[in-house]
DSSP file (Angstrom, degrees, kcal/mol; ACC not computed):
  #  RESIDUE AA STRUCTURE BP1 BP2  ACC     N-H-->O    O-->H-N    N-H-->O    O-->H-N    TCO  KAPPA ALPHA  PHI   PSI    X-CA   Y-CA   Z-CA
    1    1 A M              0   0    0      0, 0.0     2,-0.3     0, 0.0    11,-0.0   0.000 360.0 360.0 360.0 116.4  103.6  114.2  116.8
    2    2 A T        -     0   0    0      3,-0.1     3,-0.5     1,-0.0    69,-0.1  -0.993 360.0-133.1-144.1 148.7  100.9  113.8  114.2
    3    3 A A  S    S+     0   0    0     67,-0.6   135,-1.1    -2,-0.3    68,-0.1   0.384  98.1  76.7 -79.1   6.3   97.4  112.4  114.0
    4    4 A L  S    S+     0   0    0    134,-0.2    -1,-0.2     1,-0.2   133,-0.1   0.896 114.9   2.0 -83.3 -40.6   98.4  110.7  110.7
    5    5 A A  S    S-     0   0    0     -3,-0.5    -1,-0.2   133,-0.1    -3,-0.1  -0.570  77.2-179.9-147.0  76.1  100.5  107.8  112.2
    6    6 A P        -     0   0    0      0, 0.0     2,-0.4     0, 0.0    -3,-0.1  -0.468  21.5-132.3 -80.1 153.7  100.5  107.8  116.0
    7    7 A A    >   -     0   0    0     -2,-0.1     3,-2.3     1,-0.0    97,-0.3  -0.826  28.6-100.3-102.8 142.6  102.4  105.1  117.9
    8    8 A I  T 3  S+     0   0    0     -2,-0.4    97,-0.2     1,-0.3     3,-0.1  -0.418 113.7  25.8 -60.8 133.0  100.9  103.1  120.8
    9    9 A G  T 3  S+     0   0    0     95,-3.2     2,-0.3     1,-0.3    -1,-0.3   0.287  88.1 138.4  93.2  -9.3  102.2  104.7  124.0
   10   10 A E    <   -     0   0    0     -3,-2.3    94,-2.5    94,-0.1     2,-0.6  -0.531  53.2-134.7 -71.7 127.5  102.8  108.1  122.3
   11   11 A V  E     +A  103   0A   0     -2,-0.3    92,-0.3    92,-0.2     3,-0.1  -0.757  26.5 177.4 -82.3 118.5  101.8  111.0  124.6
   12   12 A V  E     +     0   0A   0     90,-2.6     2,-0.3    -2,-0.6    91,-0.2   0.545  65.0  17.6-102.6 -11.1   99.8  113.3  122.3
   13   13 A A  E     +A  102   0A   0     89,-1.3    89,-2.7    56,-0.1    -1,-0.3  -0.962  47.1 175.6-158.8 143.0   98.9  115.9  124.9
   14   14 A D  E     +A  101   0A   0     -2,-0.3     2,-0.4    87,-0.2    87,-0.2  -0.801  29.2 162.1-147.0 100.4  100.0  117.0  128.3
   15   15 A R  E     -A  100   0A   0     85,-2.7    85,-3.3    -2,-0.3     2,-0.5  -0.955  27.0-159.2-131.4 140.1   98.0  120.0  129.3
   16   16 A T  E     -A   99   0A   0     -2,-0.4     2,-0.5    83,-0.2    83,-0.2  -0.979   9.7-166.6-117.6 128.8   97.3  121.7  132.6
   17   17 A V  E     -A   98   0A   0     81,-3.0    81,-2.9    -2,-0.5     2,-0.6  -0.965  12.2-143.5-117.0 127.9   94.4  124.1  133.0
   18   18 A H  E     -A   97   0A   0     -2,-0.5     2,-0.4    79,-0.2    79,-0.2  -0.815  16.7-160.9 -93.3 121.3   94.0  126.4  135.9
   19   19 A L  E     -A   96   0A   0     77,-3.6    77,-2.3    -2,-0.6     2,-0.3  -0.779   9.9-179.3 -99.6 142.9   90.5  126.9  137.2
   20   20 A T     >  -     0   0    0     -2,-0.4     4,-1.6    75,-0.2     5,-0.1  -0.800  46.8 -99.8-128.2 173.5   89.3  129.7  139.3
   21   21 A R  H  > S+     0   0    0     71,-0.3     4,-2.1    70,-0.3     5,-0.2   0.878 126.0  57.7 -62.2 -34.6   85.9  130.6  140.8
   22   22 A E  H  > S+     0   0    0      1,-0.2     4,-2.6     2,-0.2    -1,-0.2   0.916 101.6  55.4 -60.8 -40.4   85.6  133.1  137.9
   23   23 A S  H  > S+     0   0    0      1,-0.2     4,-2.3     2,-0.2    -1,-0.2   0.886 108.0  48.9 -56.8 -40.1   86.0  130.1  135.6
   24   24 A L  H  X S+     0   0    0     -4,-1.6     4,-2.5     2,-0.2    -1,-0.2   0.870 109.5  50.8 -69.1 -38.3   83.1  128.4  137.3
   25   25 A V  H  X S+     0   0    0     -4,-2.1     4,-2.2     2,-0.2    -2,-0.2   0.918 111.2  49.2 -65.0 -43.6   80.9  131.5  137.0
   26   26 A R  H  X S+     0   0    0     -4,-2.6     4,-2.1     1,-0.2    -2,-0.2   0.922 112.3  47.7 -61.9 -43.5   81.7  131.8  133.3
   27   27 A Y  H  X S+     0   0    0     -4,-2.3     4,-3.0     1,-0.2     6,-0.3   0.893 108.1  55.0 -66.3 -38.2   80.9  128.2  132.7
   28   28 A A  H  X S+     0   0    0     -4,-2.5     4,-2.9     1,-0.2     5,-0.4   0.930 109.5  48.6 -59.9 -41.3   77.6  128.4  134.7
   29   29 A G  H  < S+     0   0    0     -4,-2.2    -1,-0.2     1,-0.2    -2,-0.2   0.899 114.8  44.1 -64.7 -39.5   76.6  131.3  132.5
   30   30 A A  H  < S+     0   0    0     -4,-2.1    -1,-0.2    -5,-0.2    -2,-0.2   0.869 124.2  33.6 -72.0 -36.3   77.4  129.4  129.3
   31   31 A S  H  < S-     0   0    0     -4,-3.0    -2,-0.2    -5,-0.2    -3,-0.2   0.719  98.0-127.3 -93.6 -22.4   75.9  126.1  130.5
   32   32 A G     <  +     0   0    0     -4,-2.9     2,-1.1    -5,-0.3    -3,-0.2   0.558  65.2 134.3  83.0   8.7   72.9  127.4  132.5
   33   33 A D        +     0   0    0     -5,-0.4    -1,-0.2    -6,-0.3    -2,-0.1  -0.756  18.8 162.8 -96.9  95.7   74.0  125.2  135.5
   34   34 A F        +     0   0    0     -2,-1.1    -1,-0.1    -3,-0.1     5,-0.1  -0.053  12.6 153.5-103.4  30.7   73.7  127.6  138.5
   35   35 A N    >   -     0   0    0      1,-0.2     3,-2.3     2,-0.1     4,-0.1  -0.444  48.7-131.1 -59.4 126.4   73.8  124.9  141.2
   36   36 A P  G >> S+     0   0    0      0, 0.0     4,-3.1     0, 0.0     3,-1.8   0.644  99.2  77.4 -62.0 -13.6   75.2  126.7  144.2
   37   37 A I  G 34 S+     0   0    0      1,-0.3    16,-2.1     2,-0.2    -2,-0.1   0.700  90.9  59.5 -67.6 -12.0   77.7  123.9  145.0
   38   38 A H  G <4 S+     0   0    0     -3,-2.3    -1,-0.3    14,-0.2    17,-0.1   0.395 125.1  11.0 -94.4   2.4   79.6  125.5  142.1
   39   39 A Y  T <4 S+     0   0    0     -3,-1.8     2,-0.6     1,-0.2    -2,-0.2   0.466 109.0  77.2-150.2 -12.9   80.0  128.9  143.7
   40   40 A S     X  -     0   0    0     -4,-3.1     4,-2.6     1,-0.2    -1,-0.2  -0.910  46.4-168.4-115.5 114.6   78.9  128.9  147.4
   41   41 A D  H  > S+     0   0    0     -2,-0.6     4,-2.6     1,-0.2     5,-0.3   0.893  92.3  56.1 -58.4 -40.8   81.3  127.4  150.0
   42   42 A E  H  > S+     0   0    0      1,-0.2     4,-2.3     2,-0.2    -1,-0.2   0.940 110.4  42.2 -62.8 -48.1   78.4  127.5  152.5
   43   43 A V  H  > S+     0   0    0      2,-0.2     4,-1.7    -7,-0.2     6,-0.2   0.934 113.3  53.4 -64.2 -44.7   76.1  125.4  150.4
   44   44 A A  H  <>S+     0   0    0     -4,-2.6     5,-2.9    -8,-0.3     3,-0.2   0.927 113.2  42.5 -56.7 -46.0   78.8  123.0  149.4
   45   45 A V  H ><5S+     0   0    0     -4,-2.6     3,-1.7     1,-0.2    -1,-0.2   0.886 109.6  58.2 -68.4 -39.1   79.8  122.3  153.0
   46   46 A R  H 3<5S+     0   0    0     -4,-2.3    -1,-0.2    -5,-0.3    -2,-0.2   0.809 107.4  46.7 -61.2 -29.9   76.2  122.1  154.1
   47   47 A V  T 3<5S-     0   0    0     -4,-1.7    -1,-0.3    -3,-0.2    -2,-0.2   0.274 127.1 -98.4 -98.0  10.8   75.5  119.3  151.7
   48   48 A G  T < 5S+     0   0    0     -3,-1.7    -3,-0.2     1,-0.3    -2,-0.1   0.603  75.9 138.4  92.0  14.8   78.6  117.5  152.8
   49   49 A L      < -     0   0    0     -5,-2.9    -1,-0.3    -6,-0.2     3,-0.1  -0.545  61.6-121.6 -89.3 158.5   81.1  118.4  150.0
   50   50 A P  S    S-     0   0    0      0, 0.0     2,-0.3     0, 0.0    -5,-0.1   0.569  78.8 -57.6 -74.3  -8.8   84.7  119.4  150.7
   51   51 A G  S    S-     0   0    0     -7,-0.1     2,-0.2   -11,-0.1    40,-0.1  -0.951  91.0 -19.4 157.5-170.8   84.2  122.8  149.1
   52   52 A V        -     0   0    0     38,-0.3    38,-2.9    -2,-0.3     2,-0.3  -0.444  65.7-148.0 -66.4 131.9   83.0  124.4  145.8
   53   53 A L  B     -E   89   0B   0    -16,-2.1    36,-0.2    36,-0.2     2,-0.1  -0.777  11.1-118.9-107.2 144.5   83.2  122.0  143.0
   54   54 A A        -     0   0    0     34,-2.9    34,-0.4    -2,-0.3     2,-0.1  -0.504  47.5 -92.5 -69.8 150.8   84.0  122.5  139.3
   55   55 A H     >  -     0   0    0     -2,-0.1     4,-2.1     1,-0.1     3,-0.2  -0.407  29.9-133.1 -59.0 134.6   81.1  121.4  137.0
   56   56 A G  H  > S+     0   0    0      1,-0.2     4,-2.4     2,-0.2     5,-0.2   0.894 107.7  50.9 -60.9 -39.7   81.7  117.8  135.9
   57   57 A M  H  > S+     0   0    0      2,-0.2     4,-2.1     1,-0.2    -1,-0.2   0.778 106.4  55.4 -73.1 -24.6   80.9  118.6  132.3
   58   58 A L  H  > S+     0   0    0     -3,-0.2     4,-2.6     2,-0.2     5,-0.2   0.946 110.1  45.9 -64.1 -51.0   83.5  121.5  132.5
   59   59 A T  H  X S+     0   0    0     -4,-2.1     4,-2.0     1,-0.2    -2,-0.2   0.901 113.9  48.6 -58.7 -42.6   86.1  119.0  133.6
   60   60 A M  H  X S+     0   0    0     -4,-2.4     4,-2.6     1,-0.2    -1,-0.2   0.902 111.5  49.8 -64.1 -41.6   85.1  116.6  130.9
   61   61 A G  H  X S+     0   0    0     -4,-2.1     4,-2.2     1,-0.2    -2,-0.2   0.916 110.1  50.0 -66.2 -42.8   85.1  119.3  128.2
   62   62 A L  H  X S+     0   0    0     -4,-2.6     4,-0.7     1,-0.2    -1,-0.2   0.904 111.7  49.5 -58.3 -43.5   88.6  120.5  129.2
   63   63 A A  H >< S+     0   0    0     -4,-2.0     3,-0.9    -5,-0.2     4,-0.4   0.943 112.5  45.5 -64.7 -46.9   89.9  116.9  129.2
   64   64 A G  H >< S+     0   0    0     -4,-2.6     3,-1.2     1,-0.2     4,-0.3   0.869 107.0  58.9 -66.3 -33.6   88.5  116.1  125.8
   65   65 A A  H >< S+     0   0    0     -4,-2.2     3,-1.1     1,-0.2    -1,-0.2   0.689  86.3  79.9 -68.2 -16.2   89.7  119.4  124.3
   66   66 A A  T << S+     0   0    0     -3,-0.9     4,-0.3    -4,-0.7    -1,-0.2   0.813  91.4  50.3 -62.5 -27.8   93.3  118.6  125.2
   67   67 A V  T <> S+     0   0    0     -3,-1.2     4,-2.4    -4,-0.4     3,-0.3   0.598  87.7  86.2 -85.0 -11.4   93.6  116.3  122.1
   68   68 A I  H <> S+     0   0    0     -3,-1.1     4,-2.9    -4,-0.3     5,-0.4   0.893  83.6  53.8 -63.2 -41.8   92.3  118.8  119.6
   69   69 A P  H  4 S+     0   0    0      0, 0.0    -1,-0.2     0, 0.0    -2,-0.1   0.895 112.6  46.1 -58.2 -36.1   95.6  120.6  118.9
   70   70 A W  H  4 S+     0   0    0     -4,-0.3   -67,-0.6    -3,-0.3    -2,-0.2   0.922 116.4  43.9 -69.5 -43.7   97.1  117.2  118.1
   71   71 A L  H  < S-     0   0    0     -4,-2.4    -1,-0.2   -69,-0.1    -3,-0.2   0.818  91.7-150.8 -71.5 -29.6   94.2  116.2  115.9
   72   72 A Q  S  < S+     0   0    0     -4,-2.9     2,-0.2    -5,-0.2    -4,-0.1   0.521  77.5  57.9  68.6   5.3   94.0  119.6  114.2
   73   73 A D    >   -     0   0    0     -5,-0.4     3,-2.0     1,-0.1     4,-0.2  -0.735  66.4-155.0-164.9 111.4   90.3  119.1  113.8
   74   74 A A  G >  S+     0   0    0      1,-0.3     3,-1.8    -2,-0.2    -1,-0.1   0.733  92.1  75.0 -62.3 -21.0   87.7  118.5  116.5
   75   75 A G  G 3  S+     0   0    0      1,-0.3    -1,-0.3    -3,-0.1    -3,-0.0   0.590  80.4  71.8 -68.3  -9.9   85.5  116.8  113.9
   76   76 A R  G <  S+     0   0    0     -3,-2.0    60,-2.5    -8,-0.1     2,-0.6   0.581  72.4 100.3 -81.8  -9.3   87.9  113.8  114.0
   77   77 A I  E <   +B  135   0A   0     -3,-1.8    58,-0.3    58,-0.2     3,-0.1  -0.672  44.0 172.3 -77.7 122.3   86.5  112.9  117.4
   78   78 A T  E     +     0   0A   0     56,-2.6     2,-0.3    -2,-0.6    57,-0.2   0.683  63.6   7.1-102.5 -21.5   84.1  110.1  116.9
   79   79 A D  E     -B  134   0A   0     55,-1.4    55,-3.1     2,-0.0    -1,-0.4  -0.971  58.0-178.7-161.1 145.0   83.3  109.1  120.5
   80   80 A Y  E     +B  133   0A   0     -2,-0.3     2,-0.3    53,-0.2    53,-0.2  -0.970  10.6 162.8-151.4 131.1   84.2  110.3  123.9
   81   81 A G  E     +B  132   0A   0     51,-2.0    51,-2.3    -2,-0.3     2,-0.3  -0.997   5.6 172.4-149.7 150.9   83.3  109.0  127.3
   82   82 A V  E     -     0   0A   0     -2,-0.3     2,-0.4    49,-0.2    48,-0.2  -0.942  26.3-131.0-145.3 167.2   84.4  109.3  130.9
   83   83 A R  E     -B  129   0A   0     46,-2.4    46,-3.4    -2,-0.3     2,-0.7  -0.995  26.8-128.6-118.1 131.8   83.3  108.2  134.4
   84   84 A F  E     +B  128   0A   0     -2,-0.4    44,-0.2    44,-0.2    43,-0.1  -0.723  40.5 161.0 -80.5 116.4   83.2  110.9  137.0
   85   85 A T        +     0   0    0     42,-1.9    43,-0.2    -2,-0.7    -1,-0.2   0.774  59.1   8.8-109.8 -35.0   85.3  109.5  139.9
   86   86 A R  S    S-     0   0    0     41,-1.5    -1,-0.4    39,-0.1     2,-0.1  -0.990  75.6-111.4-145.6 150.3   86.3  112.4  142.1
   87   87 A P        -     0   0    0      0, 0.0     2,-0.8     0, 0.0    35,-0.1  -0.438  21.5-124.9 -79.5 156.3   85.3  116.1  142.2
   88   88 A V        -     0   0    0    -34,-0.4   -34,-2.9    -2,-0.1     2,-0.5  -0.903  25.4-151.8 -97.4 108.5   87.6  119.0  141.4
   89   89 A V  B     -E   53   0B   0     -2,-0.8     2,-0.8   -36,-0.2   -36,-0.2  -0.713   5.4-155.6 -85.3 123.4   87.5  121.3  144.4
   90   90 A V        -     0   0    0    -38,-2.9   -38,-0.3    -2,-0.5     6,-0.2  -0.865  10.6-143.4-106.7 107.0   88.2  124.9  143.4
   91   91 A D  B  >  -F   95   0C   0      4,-1.3     4,-1.7    -2,-0.8   -70,-0.3  -0.391  14.4-126.8 -68.3 143.0   89.6  126.9  146.3
   92   92 A A  T  4 S+     0   0    0      1,-0.2   -71,-0.3     2,-0.2    -1,-0.1   0.861 105.3  24.6 -59.1 -38.5   88.4  130.5  146.5
   93   93 A E  T  4 S+     0   0    0      2,-0.1    -1,-0.2   -73,-0.1    -2,-0.0   0.878 133.1  30.8 -94.2 -45.8   92.0  131.9  146.6
   94   94 A E  T  4 S-     0   0    0      1,-0.2    -2,-0.2   -74,-0.0     2,-0.1   0.631  85.7-157.5 -94.8 -16.6   94.2  129.3  144.9
   95   95 A G  B  <  -F   91   0C   0     -4,-1.7    -4,-1.3   -77,-0.1     2,-0.3  -0.391  27.3 -85.8  71.1-152.8   91.8  127.8  142.4
   96   96 A A  E     -A   19   0A   0    -77,-2.3   -77,-3.6    -6,-0.2     2,-0.4  -0.979  24.0-133.8-156.7 146.0   92.6  124.4  141.1
   97   97 A D  E     -A   18   0A   0     -2,-0.3     2,-0.5   -79,-0.2    26,-0.5  -0.863  13.1-162.6-103.1 134.1   94.7  122.8  138.4
   98   98 A V  E     -A   17   0A   0    -81,-2.9   -81,-3.0    -2,-0.4     2,-0.4  -0.975   9.8-162.0-116.1 123.1   93.4  120.1  136.2
   99   99 A R  E     -AC  16 121A   0     22,-3.0    22,-2.5    -2,-0.5     2,-0.5  -0.880   4.3-167.9-109.5 136.7   96.1  118.1  134.3
  100  100 A V  E     -AC  15 120A   0    -85,-3.3   -85,-2.7    -2,-0.4     2,-0.5  -0.986   5.3-175.0-124.7 124.4   95.3  115.9  131.3
  101  101 A V  E     -AC  14 119A   0     18,-2.0    18,-2.6    -2,-0.5     2,-0.5  -0.983  10.8-163.2-118.8 120.6   97.8  113.5  129.8
  102  102 A A  E     -AC  13 118A   0    -89,-2.7   -90,-2.6    -2,-0.5   -89,-1.3  -0.899   9.4-178.6-110.7 124.5   96.6  111.9  126.6
  103  103 A T  E     -AC  11 117A   0     14,-2.8    14,-2.9    -2,-0.5     2,-0.4  -0.971  33.1-114.2-126.8 136.6   98.2  108.7  125.4
  104  104 A V  E     + C   0 116A   0    -94,-2.5   -95,-3.2    -2,-0.4    12,-0.2  -0.526  38.5 169.3 -66.7 119.6   97.6  106.6  122.3
  105  105 A A  E     +     0   0A   0     10,-3.1     2,-0.3    -2,-0.4    11,-0.2   0.689  61.6  14.2-107.3 -24.1   96.3  103.3  123.6
  106  106 A E  E     - C   0 115A   0      9,-1.4     9,-2.6   -99,-0.1     2,-0.4  -0.987  56.9-166.6-155.1 139.6   95.1  101.6  120.4
  107  107 A V  E     - C   0 114A   0     -2,-0.3     2,-0.7     7,-0.2     7,-0.2  -0.993   5.8-166.5-130.5 129.5   95.5  102.1  116.7
  108  108 A D  E  >> - C   0 113A   0      5,-3.2     5,-1.7    -2,-0.4     4,-1.4  -0.862   7.2-176.2-114.6  96.9   93.5  100.4  113.9
  109  109 A E  T  45S+     0   0    0     -2,-0.7     3,-0.2     1,-0.2    -1,-0.2   0.893  81.5  53.4 -62.6 -40.4   95.5  101.2  110.7
  110  110 A A  T  45S+     0   0    0      1,-0.2    -1,-0.2     2,-0.1    -2,-0.0   0.924 118.1  34.6 -63.1 -44.1   92.8   99.5  108.4
  111  111 A A  T  45S-     0   0    0      2,-0.1    -1,-0.2    25,-0.0    -2,-0.2   0.570 105.0-129.8 -86.4  -8.0   90.0  101.6  109.8
  112  112 A R  T  <5 +     0   0    0     -4,-1.4    25,-3.4     1,-0.2     2,-0.3   0.902  65.8 123.1  59.8  45.3   92.3  104.7  110.3
  113  113 A T  E   < -CD 108 136A   0     -5,-1.7    -5,-3.2    23,-0.3     2,-0.3  -0.858  40.4-167.4-129.3 164.1   91.1  105.2  113.9
  114  114 A A  E     -CD 107 135A   0     21,-2.0    21,-2.5    -2,-0.3     2,-0.5  -0.987  18.7-133.4-147.5 155.7   92.7  105.3  117.3
  115  115 A R  E     -CD 106 134A   0     -9,-2.6   -10,-3.1    -2,-0.3    -9,-1.4  -0.960  20.9-161.5-109.1 124.4   91.7  105.2  121.0
  116  116 A I  E     -CD 104 133A   0     17,-3.5    17,-2.8    -2,-0.5     2,-0.5  -0.928   6.7-149.3-106.8 126.1   93.3  107.9  123.1
  117  117 A D  E     -CD 103 132A   0    -14,-2.9   -14,-2.8    -2,-0.5     2,-0.5  -0.801  10.4-152.6 -95.7 132.9   93.3  107.3  126.8
  118  118 A L  E     -CD 102 131A   0     13,-3.1     2,-0.6    -2,-0.5    13,-0.5  -0.894   8.8-160.1-108.3 131.9   93.2  110.4  129.1
  119  119 A V  E     -C  101   0A   0    -18,-2.6   -18,-2.0    -2,-0.5     2,-0.6  -0.945  18.0-172.3-105.0 115.3   94.6  110.6  132.6
  120  120 A V  E     +CD 100 128A   0     -2,-0.6     7,-2.7     8,-0.6     8,-1.1  -0.928  10.2 168.5-118.1 115.8   92.8  113.5  134.3
  121  121 A T  E     -CD  99 126A   0    -22,-2.5   -22,-3.0    -2,-0.6     2,-0.3  -0.889  20.4-175.9-128.4 155.5   94.0  114.6  137.7
  122  122 A S  E >  S- D   0 125A   0      3,-2.4     3,-1.5    -2,-0.3   -24,-0.1  -0.966  81.7  -0.1-145.3 133.6   93.6  117.4  140.1
  123  123 A A  T 3  S-     0   0    0    -26,-0.5     3,-0.1    -2,-0.3    -1,-0.1   0.909 131.2 -59.2  52.9  45.5   95.5  117.7  143.4
  124  124 A D  T 3  S+     0   0    0      1,-0.2     2,-0.4    -3,-0.0    -1,-0.3   0.704 115.7 114.9  55.7  25.9   97.3  114.4  142.6
  125  125 A T  E <  S- D   0 122A   0     -3,-1.5    -3,-2.4   -39,-0.0     2,-0.4  -0.984  72.4-118.3-123.2 134.4   93.9  112.6  142.4
  126  126 A T  E     + D   0 121A   0     -2,-0.4    -5,-0.3    -5,-0.2     3,-0.1  -0.580  31.9 178.1 -68.6 122.5   92.4  111.0  139.4
  127  127 A V  E     +     0   0A   0     -7,-2.7   -42,-1.9    -2,-0.4   -41,-1.5   0.667  65.1  43.9-103.4 -21.4   89.1  112.9  138.7
  128  128 A L  E    S-BD  84 120A   0     -8,-1.1    -8,-0.6   -44,-0.2     3,-0.3  -0.992  71.4-160.3-123.8 131.4   87.9  111.2  135.6
  129  129 A G  E    S+B   83   0A   0    -46,-3.4   -46,-2.4    -2,-0.4     3,-0.2  -0.762  70.5  10.8-107.7 159.0   88.0  107.4  135.1
  130  130 A K  E    S+     0   0A   0     -2,-0.3     2,-0.8     1,-0.2    -1,-0.2   0.861  79.6 174.5  45.8  42.4   87.9  105.4  132.0
  131  131 A A  E     + D   0 118A   0    -13,-0.5   -13,-3.1    -3,-0.3     2,-0.4  -0.715   6.6 164.5 -83.9 110.0   88.3  108.6  130.0
  132  132 A Q  E     -BD  81 117A   0    -51,-2.3   -51,-2.0    -2,-0.8     2,-0.5  -0.988  25.1-163.5-135.6 138.3   88.7  107.6  126.3
  133  133 A V  E     -BD  80 116A   0    -17,-2.8   -17,-3.5    -2,-0.4     2,-0.5  -0.982   9.1-155.2-117.7 129.2   88.5  109.5  123.0
  134  134 A R  E     -BD  79 115A   0    -55,-3.1   -56,-2.6    -2,-0.5   -55,-1.4  -0.900  21.3-174.8-102.5 135.0   88.1  107.6  119.8
  135  135 A V  E     -BD  77 114A   0    -21,-2.5   -21,-2.0    -2,-0.5     2,-0.6  -0.903  29.2-125.9-133.3 154.9   89.4  109.5  116.8
  136  136 A R  E     - D   0 113A   0    -60,-2.5   -23,-0.3    -2,-0.3     2,-0.1  -0.879  37.1-129.6 -96.9 125.4   89.5  109.2  113.0
  137  137 A L              0   0    0    -25,-3.4  -133,-0.2    -2,-0.6  -134,-0.0  -0.435 360.0 360.0 -79.8 153.1   93.1  109.6  111.9
  138  138 A G              0   0    0   -135,-1.1  -134,-0.2    -2,-0.1    -1,-0.1   0.469 360.0 360.0 -78.2 360.0   94.0  112.0  109.1
């Protein structure tokens, strides 16, 4: 598996990240996003959510980072976009797993670029839609 000559359909990453409430606190500190829906069950339920949610940008960041070991250089990412489709509910005791499967969807040999499609799920539900990373090949 190499970022030099990927084949369409090739899975270049399959990664599961376990999130805990501590993960959310750490991310809140790093991002400055202290919205209580990311740490308070009471507030989350009061505003109609199923529970405490992971930050959307945390989920997006984890998903995009899944391709970096394959690329061997984050600087090769030229574009990245997602649609937030479902929240990642992080249980106080059990946390939540976020799984990212990255597959080569398109290769432009002349331009030396590729589009990598990401399937991002938690609790058997797709949480990011149209998640695509465009990369410059080595």
